[in-house]
Backbone as a ProteinNet text record, in pm:
[ID]
protein_1_A
[PRIMARY]
MKDTLFTNWNFSRALRLVFGLIIAYQAIIHKDPIAGFLAVFLLFQSLTNTGCCGSSCAIPTKKCDTTKK
[TERTIARY]
82.7	0	87	193.8	282.7	349.2	384.2	444.5	346.8	220.4	118.7	99.3	105.4	83.8	200	321.8	437.7	514.1	469.7	540.9	447.2	506.8	436	341.4	383.3	302.4	329.2	223.7	234.9	138.3	132.2	51.3	-97.1	-150.4	-294.6	-331.6	-243.2	-270.2	-268.2	-171.9	-164.9	-283.9	-325.9	-439.8	-568.2	-587.9	-704.1	-699.9	-580.5	-567.8	-605.4	-555.7	-584.9	-734.6	-793.3	-936.4	-1019.7	-977.8	-1049.7	-1048.5	-933.6	-923.9	-1006.8	-1002.4	-1079.7	-1229.5	-1273.3	-1415.2	-1459.6	-1372.3	-1406.2	-1424.5	-1336.8	-1349.1	-1481.2	-1513.4	-1638.1	-1761	-1749.8	-1862.7	-1888.2	-1782.3	-1798.4	-1856	-1804.7	-1851.4	-1999.9	-2038.2	-2174.6	-2268.5	-2216.1	-2295.2	-2365.4	-2285.8	-2337	-2291.9	-2384	-2343.2	-2298.9	-2353.9	-2313.9	-2169.9	-2133.3	-1995	-1903.8	-1954	-1875.9	-1846.1	-1944.7	-1922.3	-1819.4	-1828.8	-1731.9	-1592.4	-1582	-1452.3	-1393	-1475.1	-1426.9	-1381.1	-1455.7	-1419.4	-1285	-1265	-1138.5	-1022.1	-1045.7	-938.8	-901.8	-1001.1	-972.8	-890.5	-927.5	-853.5	-710	-691	-555.5	-468.4	-524.3	-442.2	-408.3	-498.2	-472.8	-421.8	-414.4	-368.3	-453	-583.4	-675.6	-757.5	-832.4	-916	-862.4	-938.2	-898.4	-781	-752.2	-635.3	-511.7	-530.1	-418	-349.9	-246.8	-170.8	-232.7	-326.8	-383	-481.5	-531.2	-623.7	-552.6	-424	-350.5	-352.6	-373.1	-374.9	-230.7	-189.7	-51.1	-28.8	82.7	113.5	204.1	174.1	256.2	338.7	465.6	552.6	556.2	530.4	533.2	675.3	717.1	847.8	829	864.2	842.5	959.3	1065.1	1181.5	1161.7	1075.2	1049.9	952.1	973.3	882.5	823
-119.2	0	125.4	121.5	237	262.6	154.9	170.4	231.3	193.4	246.4	395.7	439.9	582.2	670.4	619.5	705.8	682.6	591.5	567.6	584.1	595.1	604.3	723.6	838.6	958.7	1019.3	1042	1106.4	1224.8	1290	1411	1383.9	1278.2	1252.8	1215	1144.3	1107.6	1231.5	1318.8	1443.4	1534.1	1535.8	1616.8	1568.7	1436.2	1381.8	1419.2	1418	1456	1602.7	1689.1	1832.2	1858.5	1799.3	1817.5	1759.3	1645.3	1585.9	1675.4	1736.2	1826.6	1953.4	2008.2	2129.7	2101.2	1990.4	1956.2	1921.5	1856.3	1825.8	1954.2	2050.4	2179.5	2247.8	2248.8	2311.3	2235.8	2102.7	2023.8	2053.7	2073.8	2105.8	2245.5	2340.4	2479.2	2490.7	2425.9	2438.5	2327.7	2235.7	2123.6	2047	2008.4	1938.8	1793	1698.6	1558.3	1496.1	1541.2	1484.7	1523.1	1647	1688.2	1615.4	1585.9	1510	1369.5	1303.1	1170.2	1174.4	1276.4	1290.9	1313.9	1395.6	1421.7	1295.6	1217.7	1091.9	996.4	990.2	903.8	944	1072.9	1120	1101.5	1127.1	1108.2	961.5	873.2	730.2	686.1	733.6	697.1	747.4	868.3	922.5	856.6	825.1	766.5	620.5	547.7	405.7	378.9	482.6	472	370.9	383.8	298.3	383.1	317.1	386.3	368.8	413.5	394.2	482.1	585.3	667.7	617.3	525.4	474.2	357.1	307.2	198.5	62.6	53.1	-77.5	-127.8	-42.7	-85.4	-122.8	-104.3	-133.2	-282.2	-314.2	-453.7	-498.2	-604.2	-648	-700.1	-662.8	-707.4	-829.1	-924	-1044.4	-1035.6	-1056.1	-1053.4	-1193.5	-1196.9	-1323.7	-1351.3	-1473.3	-1513.5	-1571.7	-1494.6	-1536.4	-1615.5	-1632.7	-1704.7	-1855.5	-1904.9	-2048.3	-2090.4	-2209.1	-2260.5	-2389.6
0	0	0	78.1	84.4	-50.6	-121	-252.8	-352.3	-344	-434.3	-412.9	-288.9	-260.1	-304.1	-296.2	-315.4	-445.1	-531	-656.5	-775.5	-893.4	-1021.7	-1031.2	-982.1	-996.1	-1133	-1208.1	-1337.3	-1341.9	-1456.9	-1468.3	-1444.3	-1503.3	-1489.4	-1346.3	-1278.6	-1139.1	-1049.3	-1071.3	-993.7	-1024.7	-1150.2	-1189.6	-1121.3	-1112.9	-1041.9	-894.2	-834.4	-693.7	-673.5	-759.3	-747.3	-767.9	-872.8	-896	-781.9	-728.9	-617	-494.7	-466.6	-351.5	-371.8	-492.3	-521	-511.5	-569.9	-567.3	-425.6	-347.7	-208.4	-128.3	-149.7	-80.5	-117	-246.9	-290.3	-237.2	-231.1	-179.6	-32.4	43.5	185.6	203	127.4	137.9	99.1	-10.7	-61.8	-13.3	67	121.3	9.4	-90.1	-207.2	-204.5	-179.2	-168.5	-301.1	-412.7	-542.2	-573.5	-548.9	-567.9	-469.6	-351.5	-253.8	-301.7	-363.4	-419.2	-532	-616.5	-724.9	-669.2	-564.9	-503.8	-442.6	-373.1	-313.7	-423.2	-532.1	-644.5	-704	-729.2	-785.6	-688.4	-561.3	-462.6	-449.1	-452.1	-446	-566.2	-685.2	-805.6	-800.3	-752.5	-750.8	-645.1	-529.9	-423.5	-449.1	-513.6	-539.1	-680	-762.2	-900.9	-978.5	-967.1	-1040.2	-1135.1	-1218.8	-1314.4	-1453.9	-1549.1	-1688.3	-1728.3	-1653	-1682.3	-1609.1	-1517.2	-1439.6	-1506.5	-1446.1	-1506	-1477.8	-1387.4	-1353	-1457.4	-1544.5	-1649.2	-1778.4	-1782.7	-1905.3	-1934.6	-2060.2	-2102.1	-2122.9	-2055.8	-2072.9	-2214.5	-2271.8	-2407	-2400.4	-2485.3	-2494.4	-2621.4	-2606.2	-2723.5	-2784.3	-2912.2	-2983.1	-3031.5	-3014.5	-3063	-3202	-3303.3	-3441.1	-3497.8	-3419.8	-3471.9	-3467.6	-3381.7	-3373.1	-3481.4	-3537.4	-3641.4	-3598.7
[MASK]
+++++++++++++++++++++++++++++++++++++++++++++++++++++++++++++++++++++

């Protein structure tokens, strides 16, 4: 868990964290539960590095060995 939080930070992950924090602040100020759910979703994605923009959704590629017959 500690490795997930502190490694593999890229632009999209940092952007989700920033947007999550901004939306969470606005949700608290305006008492908006829908914005709060969106903020929790974005913060969860950024902290765990999950989601379609993260590396966990990437399809692993298999290299074919074409030299064997």
